[in-house]
Phi, psi and omega in degrees: 000136182277146176290157180297147180281124182235129180289335183288333180265356183275160175288175181297317179292327177294318177296321179296320179294317180298312182293322179295317179295318179296319177297317179298319180295319178295322176295321177298313180298321179294320178294328179276356179080019183263353175207171182294146176293155177064019176290339179294340179286348179282347180271115181288147180287156173271113183277146178227111180276125184296316188249028184295329181282356179291146179293150180288330181201165174264148174292156183301319180295319178295320179295318178298321179294320180294315179294321180293337179291348180253028185281347179292148187267041174267162184300313182296321180291322178294320177296314179299318179296318180296318179295315179298318179294321176297315179299318184287314186283330180265356179071029181274158176244140178291141182272000000 
């Protein structure tokens, strides 16, 4: 006998599959007149943040090393250094 299916113990892709299947089934039931229409909207989506594992910030020592890597006085390096300093000091994130 199989254990009951639980969304809390499933992986993220498993939870996404479960919710998608449940929504499809509710739409089928609504089309057949066996339940209220738009009941599938009651199932919340499983959100997946694309960049969630990225660090929130760099440590000061790491930031100094990145900026110091642009210390040569060529045009491209000066531009890169200016961009890095703007990103760091204004708290901006590259898009």
